[in-house]
MDTraj code that builds the backbone (N, CA, C; nanometers):
import mdtraj as md
import numpy as np

residues = "UNK UNK UNK UNK UNK UNK UNK UNK UNK UNK UNK UNK UNK UNK UNK UNK UNK UNK UNK UNK UNK UNK UNK UNK UNK UNK UNK UNK UNK UNK UNK UNK UNK UNK UNK UNK UNK UNK UNK UNK UNK UNK UNK UNK UNK UNK UNK UNK UNK UNK UNK UNK UNK UNK UNK UNK UNK UNK UNK UNK UNK UNK UNK UNK UNK UNK UNK UNK UNK UNK UNK UNK UNK UNK UNK UNK UNK UNK UNK UNK UNK UNK UNK UNK UNK UNK UNK UNK UNK UNK UNK UNK UNK UNK UNK UNK UNK UNK UNK UNK UNK UNK UNK UNK UNK UNK UNK UNK UNK UNK UNK UNK UNK UNK UNK UNK UNK UNK UNK UNK UNK UNK UNK UNK UNK UNK UNK UNK UNK UNK UNK UNK UNK UNK UNK UNK UNK UNK UNK UNK UNK UNK UNK UNK UNK UNK UNK UNK UNK UNK UNK UNK UNK UNK UNK UNK UNK UNK UNK UNK UNK UNK UNK UNK UNK UNK UNK UNK UNK UNK UNK UNK UNK UNK UNK UNK UNK UNK UNK UNK UNK UNK UNK UNK UNK UNK UNK UNK UNK UNK UNK UNK UNK UNK UNK UNK UNK UNK UNK UNK UNK UNK UNK UNK".split()
xyz = np.array([
    [19.5345, 15.0176, 1.0224],
    [19.4223, 14.9238, 1.0095],
    [19.4461, 14.7974, 1.0926],
    [19.5728, 14.7495, 1.0886],
    [19.6053, 14.6297, 1.1645],
    [19.5882, 14.6544, 1.3144],
    [19.6281, 14.7753, 1.3587],
    [19.6122, 14.8089, 1.4991],
    [19.4648, 14.8119, 1.5391],
    [19.3815, 14.8655, 1.4485],
    [19.2360, 14.8690, 1.4746],
    [19.1800, 14.7269, 1.4857],
    [19.2203, 14.6402, 1.3932],
    [19.1728, 14.5017, 1.3966],
    [19.2168, 14.4316, 1.5245],
    [19.3432, 14.4559, 1.5652],
    [19.3932, 14.3942, 1.6874],
    [19.3166, 14.4436, 1.8093],
    [19.2883, 14.5749, 1.8113],
    [19.2128, 14.6325, 1.9228],
    [19.0716, 14.5736, 1.9296],
    [19.0084, 14.5607, 1.8104],
    [18.8731, 14.5054, 1.8036],
    [18.8717, 14.3602, 1.8512],
    [18.9745, 14.2835, 1.8072],
    [18.9833, 14.1436, 1.8504],
    [19.0016, 14.1339, 2.0014],
    [19.0874, 14.2203, 2.0556],
    [19.1105, 14.2193, 2.1999],
    [18.9824, 14.2533, 2.2764],
    [18.9068, 14.3507, 2.2250],
    [18.7814, 14.3902, 2.2904],
    [18.6807, 14.2751, 2.2895],
    [18.6717, 14.2084, 2.1742],
    [18.5776, 14.0966, 2.1629],
    [18.6173, 13.9847, 2.2587],
    [18.7487, 13.9539, 2.2612],
    [18.7975, 13.8496, 2.3504],
    [18.7716, 13.8830, 2.4974],
    [18.7871, 14.0116, 2.5321],
    [18.7699, 14.0519, 2.6715],
    [18.6232, 14.0606, 2.7124],
    [18.5337, 14.0757, 2.6135],
    [18.3920, 14.0923, 2.6455],
    [18.3119, 13.9633, 2.6370],
    [18.3479, 13.8746, 2.5422],
    [18.2582, 13.7603, 2.5195],
    [18.2518, 13.6660, 2.6386],
    [18.3640, 13.6529, 2.7112],
    [18.3646, 13.5621, 2.8258],
    [18.2698, 13.6090, 2.9365],
    [18.2824, 13.7335, 2.9842],
    [18.1881, 13.7762, 3.0893],
    [18.0434, 13.7829, 3.0417],
    [18.0223, 13.8209, 2.9154],
    [17.8854, 13.8260, 2.8632],
    [17.8259, 13.6856, 2.8591],
    [17.9049, 13.5905, 2.8081],
    [17.8569, 13.4521, 2.8006],
    [17.8302, 13.3961, 2.9402],
    [17.9249, 13.4219, 3.0311],
    [17.9067, 13.3740, 3.1690],
    [17.7833, 13.4370, 3.2326],
    [17.7636, 13.5655, 3.2038],
    [17.6461, 13.6338, 3.2582],
    [17.5168, 13.5733, 3.2082],
    [17.5149, 13.5381, 3.0784],
    [17.3945, 13.4768, 3.0216],
    [17.3712, 13.3379, 3.0795],
    [17.4807, 13.2607, 3.0931],
    [17.4682, 13.1245, 3.1453],
    [17.4163, 13.1257, 3.2895],
    [17.4641, 13.2200, 3.3668],
    [17.4219, 13.2278, 3.5066],
    [17.2911, 13.3051, 3.5215],
    [17.2796, 13.4133, 3.4451],
    [17.1663, 13.5048, 3.4631],
    [17.0323, 13.4491, 3.4215],
    [17.0290, 13.3818, 3.3058],
    [16.9000, 13.3309, 3.2566],
    [16.8404, 13.2264, 3.3507],
    [16.9172, 13.1229, 3.3924],
    [16.8604, 13.0284, 3.4907],
    [16.8217, 13.0946, 3.6224],
    [16.9025, 13.1928, 3.6648],
    [16.8717, 13.2621, 3.7902],
    [16.7401, 13.3363, 3.7804],
    [16.7202, 13.4064, 3.6690],
    [16.5938, 13.4782, 3.6483],
    [16.4765, 13.3812, 3.6434],
    [16.4982, 13.2650, 3.5802],
    [16.3928, 13.1632, 3.5736],
    [16.3553, 13.1138, 3.7135],
    [16.4585, 13.0846, 3.7946],
    [16.4333, 13.0355, 3.9306],
    [16.3650, 13.1415, 4.0163],
    [16.4085, 13.2661, 4.0017],
    [16.3447, 13.3756, 4.0763],
    [16.1991, 13.3892, 4.0358],
    [16.1742, 13.3836, 3.9034],
    [16.0375, 13.3987, 3.8533],
    [15.9480, 13.2844, 3.8984],
    [16.0020, 13.1610, 3.8964],
    [15.9191, 13.0442, 3.9269],
    [15.8961, 13.0256, 4.0753],
    [16.0026, 13.0412, 4.1557],
    [15.9927, 13.0041, 4.2969],
    [15.9763, 13.1233, 4.3907],
    [16.0380, 13.2360, 4.3608],
    [16.0255, 13.3511, 4.4484],
    [15.9043, 13.4369, 4.4144],
    [15.8807, 13.4563, 4.2850],
    [15.7655, 13.5366, 4.2422],
    [15.6454, 13.4468, 4.2153],
    [15.6649, 13.3433, 4.1316],
    [15.5577, 13.2489, 4.1018],
    [15.4587, 13.3037, 4.0012],
    [15.3806, 13.2135, 3.9422],
    [15.2764, 13.2526, 3.8467],
    [15.1429, 13.2606, 3.9194],
    [15.0836, 13.3792, 3.9226],
    [14.9591, 13.3986, 3.9946],
    [14.8394, 13.3780, 3.9027],
    [14.7404, 13.3041, 3.9528],
    [14.6148, 13.2847, 3.8802],
    [14.5131, 13.3855, 3.9355],
    [14.4762, 13.4870, 3.8579],
    [14.3804, 13.5866, 3.9078],
    [14.2422, 13.5279, 3.9366],
    [14.1924, 13.4412, 3.8486],
    [14.0593, 13.3820, 3.8656],
    [14.0643, 13.2339, 3.8289],
    [13.9528, 13.1660, 3.8510],
    [13.9452, 13.0231, 3.8178],
    [13.9664, 12.9991, 3.6688],
    [13.9229, 13.0927, 3.5858],
    [13.9358, 13.0761, 3.4415],
    [14.0785, 13.0885, 3.3915],
    [14.1682, 13.1386, 3.4758],
    [14.3081, 13.1506, 3.4374],
    [14.3875, 13.0239, 3.4701],
    [14.3260, 12.9306, 3.5396],
    [14.3963, 12.8078, 3.5779],
    [14.3929, 12.7101, 3.4610],
    [14.5081, 12.6617, 3.4132],
    [14.5106, 12.5719, 3.2973],
    [14.4568, 12.4333, 3.3307],
    [14.4053, 12.3618, 3.2302],
    [14.3489, 12.2281, 3.2534],
    [14.4468, 12.1317, 3.3199],
    [14.5755, 12.1421, 3.2852],
    [14.6723, 12.0480, 3.3419],
    [14.6868, 12.0640, 3.4931],
    [14.6559, 12.1811, 3.5450],
    [14.6623, 12.2012, 3.6901],
    [14.5586, 12.1150, 3.7605],
    [14.4405, 12.1003, 3.6993],
    [14.3360, 12.0142, 3.7554],
    [14.3714, 11.8672, 3.7363],
    [14.4296, 11.8352, 3.6210],
    [14.4689, 11.6966, 3.5938],
    [14.5734, 11.6483, 3.6939],
    [14.6601, 11.7394, 3.7381],
    [14.7662, 11.7056, 3.8332],
    [14.7228, 11.7231, 3.9790],
    [14.5988, 11.7668, 3.9997],
    [14.5500, 11.7977, 4.1351],
    [14.6469, 11.8913, 4.2067],
    [14.6880, 11.9940, 4.1336],
    [14.7866, 12.0888, 4.1843],
    [14.7377, 12.1554, 4.3131],
    [14.8302, 12.1804, 4.4052],
    [14.7976, 12.2524, 4.5274],
    [14.8518, 12.3948, 4.5171],
    [14.7669, 12.4919, 4.5456],
    [14.8089, 12.6313, 4.5465],
    [14.7627, 12.6935, 4.6777],
    [14.8247, 12.8042, 4.7148],
    [14.7858, 12.8668, 4.8405],
    [14.7454, 13.0117, 4.8163],
    [14.6703, 13.0644, 4.9113],
    [14.6266, 13.2020, 4.8992],
    [14.5595, 13.2482, 5.0270],
    [14.5144, 13.3723, 5.0255],
    [14.4462, 13.4316, 5.1404],
    [14.2962, 13.4383, 5.1099],
    [14.2153, 13.3874, 5.2009],
    [14.0703, 13.3939, 5.1847],
    [14.0253, 13.5370, 5.2167],
    [13.9627, 13.6023, 5.1191],
    [13.9237, 13.7424, 5.1359],
    [13.7727, 13.7599, 5.1535],
    [13.6961, 13.6533, 5.1278],
    [13.5506, 13.6627, 5.1450],
    [13.4911, 13.5229, 5.1524],
    [13.3821, 13.5099, 5.2282],
    [13.3058, 13.3851, 5.2351],
    [13.1678, 13.4129, 5.1777],
    [13.1324, 13.3405, 5.0713],
    [13.0064, 13.3674, 5.0035],
    [12.8881, 13.2989, 5.0687],
    [12.9047, 13.1724, 5.0995],
    [12.7989, 13.0937, 5.1636],
    [12.8683, 12.9875, 5.2474],
    [12.7931, 12.8896, 5.2917],
    [12.8493, 12.7903, 5.3830],
    [12.9378, 12.6866, 5.3148],
    [12.9485, 12.6917, 5.1806],
    [13.0328, 12.5933, 5.1120],
    [13.1274, 12.6569, 5.0099],
    [13.1444, 12.7885, 5.0147],
    [13.2320, 12.8509, 4.9158],
    [13.2959, 12.9783, 4.9690],
    [13.4088, 13.0136, 4.9110],
    [13.4789, 13.1353, 4.9512],
    [13.5613, 13.1880, 4.8342],
    [13.6171, 13.3067, 4.8539],
    [13.7013, 13.3711, 4.7532],
    [13.8463, 13.3704, 4.8007],
    [13.9347, 13.3243, 4.7124],
    [14.0762, 13.3105, 4.7453],
    [14.1600, 13.4015, 4.6562],
    [14.2487, 13.4789, 4.7188],
    [14.3466, 13.5575, 4.6439],
    [14.4740, 13.4753, 4.6386],
    [14.5077, 13.4273, 4.5208],
    [14.6222, 13.3378, 4.5030],
    [14.7527, 13.4110, 4.5343],
    [14.8364, 13.3503, 4.6201],
    [14.9622, 13.4128, 4.6605],
    [15.0794, 13.3165, 4.6367],
    [15.1228, 13.3040, 4.5118],
    [15.2348, 13.2144, 4.4819],
    [15.3679, 13.2766, 4.5217],
    [15.4707, 13.1925, 4.5318],
    [15.6033, 13.2445, 4.5608],
    [15.6183, 13.2878, 4.7057],
    [15.7139, 13.3801, 4.7279],
    [15.7488, 13.4216, 4.8630],
    [15.7304, 13.5719, 4.8811],
    [15.7309, 13.6132, 5.0064],
    [15.7289, 13.7559, 5.0369],
    [15.5931, 13.8150, 5.0642],
    [15.4890, 13.7318, 5.0652],
    [15.3549, 13.7836, 5.0911],
    [15.3408, 13.8246, 5.2370],
    [15.2663, 13.9324, 5.2567],
    [15.2328, 13.9887, 5.3876],
    [15.3478, 14.0695, 5.4490],
    [15.4640, 14.0778, 5.3777],
    [15.5681, 14.1694, 5.4254],
    [15.6299, 14.2485, 5.3098],
    [15.6639, 14.1815, 5.1976],
    [15.7082, 14.2553, 5.0790],
    [15.5902, 14.2775, 4.9851],
    [15.5154, 14.1715, 4.9626],
    [15.3957, 14.1801, 4.8761],
    [15.2708, 14.1712, 4.9632],
    [15.1727, 14.2503, 4.9303],
    [15.0519, 14.2575, 5.0113],
    [14.9282, 14.2124, 4.9328],
    [14.8367, 14.1460, 5.0028],
    [14.7077, 14.1100, 4.9444],
    [14.6179, 14.2337, 4.9482],
    [14.5581, 14.2700, 4.8349],
    [14.4696, 14.3872, 4.8343],
    [14.3535, 14.3699, 4.9316],
    [14.3045, 14.4814, 4.9845],
    [14.1934, 14.4762, 5.0785],
    [14.0688, 14.5463, 5.0258],
    [14.0876, 14.6398, 4.9329],
    [13.9740, 14.7138, 4.8800],
    [13.9006, 14.6315, 4.7747],
    [13.7691, 14.6434, 4.7750],
    [13.6867, 14.5663, 4.6817],
    [13.7254, 14.5938, 4.5360],
    [13.7546, 14.7199, 4.5057],
    [13.7906, 14.7563, 4.3693],
    [13.9192, 14.6869, 4.3263],
    [14.0151, 14.6763, 4.4187],
    [14.1421, 14.6128, 4.3869],
    [14.1296, 14.4612, 4.3727],
    [14.0283, 14.4045, 4.4382],
    [14.0069, 14.2600, 4.4331],
    [13.9188, 14.2174, 4.3167],
    [13.8588, 14.3127, 4.2469],
    [13.7690, 14.2816, 4.1361],
    [13.8434, 14.2033, 4.0280],
    [13.7887, 14.0875, 3.9910],
    [13.8483, 14.0001, 3.8892],
    [13.9898, 13.9533, 3.9267],
    [14.0178, 13.9465, 4.0561],
    [14.1497, 13.9054, 4.1027],
    [14.1424, 13.7926, 4.2060],
    [14.0254, 13.7291, 4.2200],
    [14.0117, 13.6212, 4.3177],
    [13.9551, 13.4954, 4.2531],
    [13.9873, 13.3831, 4.3132],
    [13.9387, 13.2528, 4.2668],
    [13.8193, 13.2115, 4.3516],
    [13.7072, 13.1851, 4.2862],
    [13.5890, 13.1343, 4.3561],
    [13.6099, 12.9855, 4.3832],
    [13.6009, 12.9469, 4.5090],
    [13.6289, 12.8083, 4.5487],
    [13.5039, 12.7447, 4.6063],
    [13.4679, 12.6287, 4.5541],
    [13.3584, 12.5478, 4.6076],
    [13.4238, 12.4309, 4.6821],
    [13.3965, 12.4194, 4.8125],
    [13.4587, 12.3158, 4.8938],
    [13.4126, 12.1776, 4.8460],
    [13.5076, 12.0903, 4.8213],
    [13.4776, 11.9592, 4.7640],
    [13.4271, 11.8606, 4.8687],
    [13.3442, 11.7676, 4.8221],
    [13.3070, 11.6515, 4.9019],
    [13.1947, 11.6682, 5.0010],
    [13.1462, 11.7913, 5.0190],
    [13.0434, 11.8126, 5.1206],
    [12.9276, 11.8971, 5.0662],
    [12.8166, 11.8836, 5.1338],
    [12.6970, 11.9622, 5.1032],
    [12.6581, 12.0350, 5.2317],
    [12.6604, 12.1673, 5.2280],
    [12.6281, 12.2466, 5.3467],
    [12.4991, 12.3240, 5.3231],
    [12.4234, 12.3527, 5.4286],
    [12.2970, 12.4276, 5.4127],
    [12.3215, 12.5669, 5.3539],
    [12.2378, 12.6058, 5.2593],
    [12.2563, 12.7319, 5.1889],
    [12.1697, 12.8424, 5.2475],
    [12.2199, 12.9631, 5.2369],
    [12.1431, 13.0797, 5.2781],
    [12.0371, 13.1139, 5.1754],
    [11.9551, 13.2114, 5.2053],
    [11.8482, 13.2521, 5.1134],
    [11.9082, 13.3117, 4.9865],
    [11.8606, 13.2651, 4.8708],
    [11.9022, 13.3225, 4.7435],
    [11.8079, 13.2772, 4.6346],
    [11.8041, 13.3551, 4.5265],
    [11.7168, 13.3278, 4.4118],
    [11.5711, 13.3084, 4.4541],
    [11.5286, 13.3825, 4.5550],
    [11.3907, 13.3737, 4.6006],
    [11.3616, 13.2553, 4.6898],
    [11.4619, 13.1727, 4.7165],
    [11.4435, 13.0557, 4.8018],
    [11.4814, 13.0910, 4.9451],
    [11.4071, 13.0395, 5.0421],
    [11.4394, 13.0696, 5.1825],
    [11.5673, 12.9992, 5.2269],
    [11.6253, 13.0481, 5.3327],
    [11.7474, 12.9876, 5.3865],
    [11.7176, 12.8489, 5.4414],
    [11.8096, 12.7576, 5.4229],
    [11.7949, 12.6232, 5.4770],
    [11.8326, 12.6241, 5.6256],
    [11.7771, 12.5298, 5.7019],
    [11.8092, 12.5240, 5.8458],
    [11.9591, 12.5149, 5.8705],
    [12.0073, 12.5911, 5.9686],
    [12.1471, 12.5934, 6.0117],
    [12.2426, 12.6549, 5.9086],
    [12.1866, 12.7221, 5.8067],
    [12.2747, 12.7845, 5.7074],
    [12.3571, 12.8972, 5.7690],
    [12.2952, 12.9725, 5.8594],
    [12.3679, 13.0818, 5.9237],
    [12.4816, 13.0288, 6.0107],
    [12.4529, 12.9230, 6.0864],
    [12.5554, 12.8629, 6.1716],
    [12.6701, 12.8049, 6.0883],
    [12.6350, 12.7417, 5.9754],
    [12.7370, 12.6824, 5.8891],
    [12.8267, 12.7902, 5.8274],
    [12.7660, 12.8991, 5.7824],
    [12.8463, 13.0074, 5.7240],
    [12.9347, 13.0721, 5.8297],
    [12.8809, 13.0910, 5.9488],
    [12.9604, 13.1496, 6.0572],
    [13.0796, 13.0604, 6.0912],
    [13.0565, 12.9301, 6.0953],
    [13.1644, 12.8348, 6.1248],
    [13.2732, 12.8433, 6.0183],
    [13.2326, 12.8434, 5.8905],
    [13.3288, 12.8502, 5.7805],
    [13.4050, 12.9829, 5.7830],
    [13.3324, 13.0900, 5.8116],
    [13.3959, 13.2221, 5.8169],
    [13.5047, 13.2274, 5.9235],
    [13.4733, 13.1767, 6.0416],
    [13.5728, 13.1760, 6.1497],
    [13.6913, 13.0858, 6.1171],
    [13.6654, 12.9825, 6.0379],
    [13.7703, 12.8859, 6.0051],
    [13.8683, 12.9392, 5.9014],
    [13.8186, 13.0124, 5.7996],
    [13.9070, 13.0452, 5.6869],
    [13.9245, 13.1940, 5.6567],
    [13.8309, 13.2792, 5.6944],
    [13.8379, 13.4191, 5.6507],
    [13.9643, 13.4878, 5.7026],
    [14.0320, 13.5569, 5.6118],
    [14.1575, 13.6284, 5.6415],
    [14.2700, 13.5354, 5.6862],
    [14.2588, 13.4091, 5.6477],
    [14.3640, 13.3128, 5.6768],
    [14.4265, 13.2639, 5.5455],
    [14.5510, 13.2164, 5.5562],
    [14.6171, 13.1541, 5.4419],
    [14.5686, 13.0105, 5.4311],
    [14.5198, 12.9752, 5.3131],
    [14.4596, 12.8442, 5.2899],
    [14.5264, 12.7796, 5.1687],
    [14.5487, 12.6491, 5.1778],
    [14.5981, 12.5716, 5.0632],
    [14.4813, 12.4952, 5.0039],
    [14.4676, 12.5028, 4.8721],
    [14.3605, 12.4272, 4.8067],
    [14.4197, 12.3285, 4.7068],
    [14.3596, 12.2099, 4.7021],
    [14.3970, 12.1080, 4.6049],
    [14.2950, 12.1123, 4.4920],
    [14.3401, 12.1517, 4.3741],
    [14.2503, 12.1712, 4.2599],
    [14.1984, 12.0380, 4.2080],
    [14.0657, 12.0265, 4.1969],
    [14.0050, 11.9031, 4.1468],
    [13.9342, 11.9238, 4.0139],
    [13.8570, 12.0302, 4.0016],
    [13.7857, 12.0563, 3.8766],
    [13.7345, 12.2002, 3.8775],
    [13.6755, 12.2388, 3.7650],
    [13.6102, 12.3690, 3.7534],
    [13.4641, 12.3432, 3.7180],
    [13.3721, 12.3985, 3.7959],
    [13.2306, 12.3687, 3.7725],
    [13.1667, 12.4654, 3.6730],
    [13.0360, 12.4473, 3.6521],
    [12.9652, 12.5261, 3.5512],
    [12.9500, 12.6721, 3.5903],
    [12.9795, 12.7042, 3.7154],
    [12.9703, 12.8433, 3.7617],
    [13.1073, 12.9114, 3.7658],
    [13.2049, 12.8501, 3.6981],
    [13.3431, 12.9017, 3.6949],
    [13.4044, 12.9071, 3.8347],
    [13.3653, 12.8114, 3.9173],
    [13.4270, 12.7975, 4.0500],
    [13.5240, 12.6801, 4.0477],
    [13.6268, 12.6901, 4.1264],
    [13.7186, 12.5777, 4.1448],
    [13.6605, 12.4866, 4.2525],
    [13.6445, 12.3600, 4.2198],
    [13.6067, 12.2602, 4.3198],
    [13.7369, 12.2082, 4.3787],
    [13.7545, 12.2236, 4.5089],
    [13.8843, 12.1931, 4.5683],
    [13.8714, 12.1481, 4.7123],
    [13.9666, 12.0668, 4.7545],
    [13.9844, 12.0384, 4.8959],
    [14.0650, 12.1530, 4.9548],
    [14.0199, 12.2046, 5.0666],
    [14.0862, 12.3199, 5.1279],
    [14.1467, 12.2803, 5.2621],
    [14.2629, 12.3365, 5.2895],
    [14.3347, 12.3070, 5.4144],
    [14.3760, 12.4376, 5.4815],
    [14.3589, 12.4429, 5.6121],
    [14.3942, 12.5617, 5.6885],
    [14.4629, 12.5192, 5.8180],
    [14.5532, 12.6028, 5.8659],
    [14.6200, 12.5755, 5.9936],
    [14.5564, 12.6611, 6.1021],
    [14.5092, 12.5954, 6.2087],
    [14.4380, 12.6650, 6.3160],
    [14.5263, 12.6838, 6.4379],
    [14.5218, 12.8023, 6.4981],
    [14.5932, 12.8211, 6.6252],
    [14.5221, 12.7418, 6.7355],
    [14.5885, 12.7086, 6.8468],
    [14.7222, 12.7589, 6.8828],
    [14.8374, 12.6752, 6.8295],
    [14.8119, 12.5530, 6.7841],
    [14.9210, 12.4648, 6.7437],
    [14.9420, 12.4635, 6.5924],
    [14.8504, 12.5265, 6.5174],
    [14.8604, 12.5406, 6.3718],
    [14.8744, 12.4056, 6.3015],
    [14.7972, 12.3090, 6.3508],
    [14.7901, 12.1792, 6.2840],
    [14.7012, 12.1945, 6.1603],
    [14.7457, 12.1355, 6.0504],
    [14.6699, 12.1479, 5.9254],
    [14.5367, 12.0742, 5.9345],
    [14.4293, 12.1459, 5.9031],
    [14.2948, 12.0883, 5.9082],
    [14.2316, 12.0927, 5.7700],
    [14.1586, 11.9858, 5.7362],
    [14.0821, 11.9844, 5.6127],
    [13.9467, 12.0499, 5.6376],
    [13.9126, 12.1498, 5.5577],
    [13.7910, 12.2283, 5.5809],
    [13.6657, 12.1421, 5.5675],
    [13.6614, 12.0558, 5.4673],
    [13.5447, 11.9694, 5.4485],
    [13.5245, 11.8784, 5.5693],
    [13.6318, 11.8203, 5.6175],
    [13.6245, 11.7311, 5.7339],
    [13.5776, 11.8080, 5.8567],
    [13.6297, 11.9287, 5.8765],
    [13.5915, 12.0091, 5.9924],
    [13.4444, 12.0475, 5.9879],
    [13.3928, 12.0764, 5.8692],
    [13.2507, 12.1114, 5.8554],
    [13.1622, 11.9923, 5.8911],
    [13.1986, 11.8739, 5.8417],
    [13.1206, 11.7532, 5.8713],
    [13.1312, 11.7169, 6.0186],
    [13.2512, 11.7290, 6.0729],
    [13.2743, 11.6970, 6.2134],
    [13.1891, 11.7841, 6.3053],
    [13.1692, 11.9095, 6.2646],
    [13.0888, 12.0029, 6.3447],
    [12.9391, 11.9815, 6.3252],
    [12.9016, 11.8886, 6.2370],
    [12.7601, 11.8627, 6.2114],
    [12.6938, 11.9691, 6.1265],
    [12.7753, 12.0467, 6.0537],
    [12.7219, 12.1576, 5.9738],
    [12.7344, 12.1334, 5.8242],
    [12.7672, 12.0104, 5.7865],
    [12.7707, 11.9702, 5.6457],
    [12.7588, 11.8190, 5.6413],
    [12.7127, 11.7699, 5.5284],
    [12.7034, 11.6254, 5.5066],
    [12.7832, 11.5897, 5.3823],
    [12.8082, 11.4620, 5.3632],
    [12.8844, 11.4189, 5.2460],
    [12.8021, 11.4429, 5.1205],
    [12.8643, 11.5046, 5.0218],
    [12.7984, 11.5324, 4.8935],
    [12.7977, 11.4041, 4.8118],
    [12.6788, 11.3585, 4.7739],
    [12.6675, 11.2288, 4.7071],
    [12.6135, 11.2384, 4.5650],
    [12.5944, 11.3587, 4.5143],
    [12.5411, 11.3747, 4.3781],
    [12.6439, 11.3273, 4.2751],
    [12.5977, 11.3110, 4.1536],
    [12.6850, 11.2656, 4.0447],
    [12.8020, 11.3622, 4.0283],
    [12.9207, 11.3054, 4.0128],
    [13.0390, 11.3879, 3.9923],
    [13.1062, 11.4350, 4.1196],
    [13.0581, 11.3878, 4.2357],
    [13.1188, 11.4293, 4.3622],
    [13.2657, 11.3871, 4.3665],
    [13.3485, 11.4736, 4.4221],
    [13.4921, 11.4482, 4.4301],
    [13.5390, 11.4571, 4.5755],
    [13.6231, 11.3629, 4.6145],
    [13.6634, 11.3535, 4.7549],
    [13.8147, 11.3552, 4.7769],
    [13.8933, 11.3503, 4.6695],
    [14.0395, 11.3527, 4.6798],
    [14.0900, 11.2474, 4.7802],
    [14.0353, 11.1258, 4.7699],
    [14.0759, 11.0125, 4.8554],
    [14.0432, 11.0338, 5.0035],
    [13.9480, 11.1191, 5.0327],
    [13.9115, 11.1444, 5.1721],
    [13.7706, 11.0947, 5.2062],
    [13.7103, 11.0171, 5.1178],
    [13.5738, 10.9719, 5.1420],
    [13.5643, 10.8904, 5.2711],
    [13.6576, 10.8003, 5.2931],
    [13.6528, 10.7162, 5.4136],
    [13.6606, 10.8018, 5.5400],
    [13.7454, 10.9010, 5.5402],
    [13.7577, 10.9895, 5.6564],
    [13.6313, 11.0719, 5.6762],
    [13.5745, 11.1188, 5.5657],
    [13.4501, 11.1945, 5.5748],
    [13.3376, 11.1081, 5.6302],
    [13.3296, 10.9826, 5.5854],
    [13.2259, 10.8903, 5.6363],
    [13.2441, 10.8648, 5.7851],
    [13.3682, 10.8546, 5.8263],
    [13.3973, 10.8276, 5.9676],
    [13.3528, 10.9439, 6.0568],
    [13.3892, 11.0668, 6.0174],
    [13.3524, 11.1812, 6.1005],
    [13.2028, 11.2104, 6.0917],
    [13.1405, 11.1792, 5.9780],
    [12.9970, 11.1996, 5.9668],
    [12.9212, 11.1043, 6.0592],
    [12.9682, 10.9791, 6.0676],
    [12.9044, 10.8816, 6.1550],
    [12.9143, 10.9259, 6.3004],
    [13.0266, 10.9832, 6.3393],
    [13.0430, 11.0323, 6.4770],
    [12.9568, 11.1556, 6.5027],
    [12.9443, 11.2403, 6.4008],
    [12.8662, 11.3638, 6.4172],
    [12.7193, 11.3335, 6.4361],
    [12.6720, 11.2239, 6.3758],
    [12.5312, 11.1882, 6.3876],
    [12.4999, 11.1315, 6.5270],
])
top = md.Topology()
chain = top.add_chain()
for i, resn in enumerate(residues, 1):
    res = top.add_residue(resn, chain, resSeq=i)
    for name in ("N", "CA", "C"):
        top.add_atom(name, md.element.get_by_symbol(name[0]), res)
traj = md.Trajectory(xyz[None], top)
């Protein structure tokens, strides 16, 4: 019996150190991998917590569709490894309920025909401009609010070739003369109102 107890004690002594060390190292490592390498993905606007808007959190993703001249669909791509280890879905079925509807903040762009209303002047040109600017590109959005249509109101940023300088989508739309500053109640500008006014004055 004494030999059994001694053997059991020796086994416990030999195992607890590596097990404890493994837990001390492994748990933080798994946390860091989950947070920074994998990341928490928001499938839709409704999955984004209120504190993300309060903090004006910036997230990035791939634009998979442009709905009109002031909105698009973003597939959120947190963490690392996208486009080589992890892939953005391309089929409509795979993208169903997996994209964030984004309404570009601070600007008002001409709308296409919908709900029985005719298209506004230059709506086609504005949508074409936005499509060329963001579609199938990686875009960073700064979360500002969620509107009544379950869309994220956000400032969007994209890097354009050949020099890949970061451009603000709202500013680029106004600069091209294809959007104006949104002045209705509740308009949000993320501290870019002065810049928007400046480029709008030049566009006119």
